[in-house]
C-alpha positions as semicolon CSV with decimal commas, in nm:
position;residue;x (nm);y (nm);z (nm)
1;M;-0,870;-4,430;2,170
2;K;-0,731;-4,095;2,367
3;L;-0,573;-3,905;2,118
4;L;-0,438;-3,538;2,125
5;P;-0,516;-3,289;1,860
6;Q;-0,176;-3,299;1,682
7;E;-0,192;-3,684;1,681
8;L;-0,560;-3,634;1,510
9;E;-0,367;-3,384;1,270
10;V;-0,112;-3,636;1,162
11;W;-0,281;-3,982;1,166
12;Y;-0,619;-3,876;1,013
13;L;-0,641;-3,527;0,878
14;I;-0,287;-3,491;0,686
15;P;-0,389;-3,881;0,507
16;A;-0,766;-3,738;0,448
17;L;-0,629;-3,406;0,279
18;R;-0,398;-3,611;0,063
19;R;-0,656;-3,859;-0,050
20;E;-0,875;-3,562;-0,116
21;L;-0,571;-3,406;-0,305
22;A;-0,539;-3,712;-0,509
23;K;-0,890;-3,752;-0,595
24;I;-0,906;-3,413;-0,703
25;L;-0,636;-3,466;-0,919
26;I;-0,738;-3,776;-1,116
27;S;-1,100;-3,636;-1,104
28;D;-1,078;-3,260;-1,237
29;F;-0,750;-3,274;-1,418
30;G;-0,771;-3,621;-1,568
31;M;-0,415;-3,700;-1,422
32;S;-0,298;-4,103;-1,395
33;Q;-0,263;-4,244;-1,091
34;K;0,138;-4,226;-1,176
35;H;0,127;-3,818;-1,260
36;A;-0,090;-3,799;-0,966
37;S;0,163;-3,967;-0,737
38;Q;0,463;-3,745;-0,883
39;T;0,289;-3,397;-0,824
40;L;0,204;-3,525;-0,473
41;G;0,543;-3,652;-0,408
42;M;0,425;-4,032;-0,326
43;T;0,440;-4,371;-0,458
44;E;0,155;-4,495;-0,718
45;S;0,067;-4,774;-0,444
46;A;-0,033;-4,470;-0,187
47;I;-0,243;-4,318;-0,444
48;S;-0,419;-4,631;-0,534
49;Q;-0,476;-4,679;-0,153
50;Y;-0,631;-4,337;-0,091
51;L;-0,865;-4,394;-0,420
52;K;-0,943;-4,756;-0,299
53;S;-1,023;-4,565;0,068
54;K;-0,752;-4,845;0,231
55;R;-0,600;-4,498;0,363
56;G;-0,693;-4,165;0,446
57;S;-1,044;-4,254;0,481
58;E;-1,167;-4,217;0,803
59;L;-1,234;-3,860;0,800
60;K;-1,481;-3,707;0,586
61;F;-1,496;-3,301;0,478
62;S;-1,771;-3,130;0,420
63;K;-1,856;-2,971;0,073
64;E;-1,725;-2,669;0,170
65;E;-1,407;-2,856;0,322
66;I;-1,354;-3,028;-0,011
67;E;-1,375;-2,678;-0,231
68;K;-1,095;-2,551;-0,014
69;I;-0,907;-2,859;-0,094
70;R;-1,009;-2,829;-0,439
71;E;-0,860;-2,461;-0,459
72;S;-0,524;-2,556;-0,301
73;T;-0,546;-2,869;-0,526
74;Y;-0,610;-2,578;-0,863
75;N;-0,284;-2,354;-0,683
76;L;-0,084;-2,698;-0,745
77;V;-0,178;-2,754;-1,095
78;E;-0,328;-2,423;-1,288
79;N;-0,089;-2,192;-1,082
80;G;0,222;-2,396;-1,070
81;S;0,258;-2,420;-0,743
82;S;0,540;-2,697;-0,683
83;N;0,543;-2,724;-0,311
84;V;0,294;-2,965;-0,208
85;N;0,384;-2,969;0,139
86;E;0,306;-2,572;0,166
87;E;-0,031;-2,682;0,066
88;I;-0,133;-2,977;0,278
89;Y;0,031;-2,718;0,605
90;K;-0,185;-2,446;0,478
91;L;-0,489;-2,671;0,425
92;S;-0,403;-2,787;0,801
93;I;-0,390;-2,515;0,938
94;K;-0,776;-2,415;0,778
95;F;-0,871;-2,765;0,906
96;R;-0,732;-2,799;1,267
97;A;-1,060;-2,663;1,428
98;S;-1,262;-2,803;1,154
99;N;-1,595;-2,968;1,265
100;A;-1,541;-3,303;1,074
101;L;-1,181;-3,312;1,306
102;C;-1,359;-3,197;1,598
103;D;-1,678;-3,424;1,539
104;F;-1,415;-3,722;1,431
105;H;-1,212;-3,705;1,785
106;K;-1,556;-3,674;1,987
107;R;-1,684;-3,978;1,815
108;G;-1,330;-4,180;1,820
109;D;-1,232;-4,054;2,203
110;K;-1,529;-4,113;2,422
111;T;-1,348;-3,917;2,742
112;V;-1,407;-3,592;2,544
113;H;-1,682;-3,407;2,637
114;K;-1,973;-3,329;2,414
115;D;-1,925;-2,962;2,483
116;C;-1,553;-2,955;2,422
117;D;-1,361;-2,697;2,264
118;L;-0,998;-2,733;2,309
119;C;-0,910;-2,726;1,938
120;L;-1,101;-2,419;1,906
121;N;-0,890;-2,263;2,191
122;I;-0,551;-2,363;2,088
123;T;-0,568;-2,259;1,719
124;H;-0,736;-1,908;1,811
125;S;-0,501;-1,810;2,093
126;A;-0,198;-1,934;1,921
């Protein structure tokens, strides 16, 4: 799988972020799947697929990364941020050059050299 970093973000990072947001809304806030779907602006079936690891399950986050996602979830619920797209965008910027995404890229694309730092260079020079 020869993918650009941007493709990884769209196909893997954003779905994984949505998965974690859904899980946190349900586990930490006791929301139903219906309420979580309304909060995230997606269907109940999408929430169900995230919870059953049928969608967005390829990319795994560290405990520290999960905590950053949890903070964004709290912003949505506790601080009244109604713009889920803004929270996902902020998270995607934070995770563009994450170890999780970089390691996933190296595992999935055997043409990527083990010392590749393309994502880090693009993120920091932009």
